[in-house]
C-alpha positions, 0 to 999 in steps of 0.5 A: 761243764758238770757231769750230767750223768750224776744224779741231781740229788747229789749235786747240792754241794756244787750248786752254791759252792759248797753252801746249803741255803737255809732261809731264816726269819727272826722277830725281834724287840727292835732294830738294834741287834746288839741291844734289842731282844731276839724273840722268834727264829724260824729256819727252812732248809732247802733241797734239790729234787730229782729234776734239779728244782729247789724245794722247801724242807720242814721248818724248824722254829722256836720262841726265844726268851729276851736276854737279860737287859734286852731292850723291847721297843713297844712299837716293834711289839705292836707290829709283831703282836708278841708278848715276850713274857707270855708263859704260853709262848714256850720260849727257850733261852737264847743258847737253847734256842740256837741249839734247837735251830743249829742242830737241824741246820747241821743235819741238813748241811751234812745230808746235802754234802755241803760244807756250811749253811748260808743264810737266805733272808728278806733284808738278810743282813737284819736276820744275820745280824741278830743271829750273829749277836745271839751267837756272840752273847751265848758264846756258841761255838758251833754256828753252822752259818757263814758269818757274813755271806748271805743271799737276800731275796730283796735283790732276787725279787727285784731282779726276777719280778721287779718287786722288793717288798716281800708280799709284793714279790711273793704275789708277783711270783704267782704265790699267795701271801696273807698279810694277816699272818705276816710278822710271824717268823715261821710264816715269813720264813716260809714265804721267803723260802718260796720266793727264793725257790721260785727265782732259783727254779726259773734259772733251772728252767732256763738252764734246761732250755739252753741245754736242750737248745744245744743238743745236750742230754738233760739231767 
């Protein structure tokens, strides 16, 4: 039984076995992580408030330049509405994009007292696959994310709300979803983060009810 006299804010390191959940969404030039371009990435760190409920922290994001020789599937670009070579995107080269995201993630991990970040995503293997391939291509040595473990809100949404499509799960959770904004890395990452927090916070409510029922002091 955890020591409930310790402030909740210092226990994030214990909540997920030393991992800090970071919600990630990527937009890409296709479905093949090895050959298709990574075009956008957004990450939302999470934190516990004083009552033990999970909250979103400020989002970090960037547009990404297609790596040399990257494939760009016109069907994917039609869905996302991304023009990869539009100079107004302000896109960064892959290595610089990873540095930009990873710096914020490492700071969040450090502040939470965690050992490593764990990726949270909707169909998380897709996002993690593109992230890992970008790390390999650039030879990045300071990837703060666990290389294969992740939390998938497809499963979380199915368990908690009976919905596996992001928009439907978000709406079932009583949150808002604007389909016109979908397929933006920032928008999808933030809606995914809200869904993840909704499920985790329902569990926290159950935990508090069980503690109250057992006559324990509640943190």
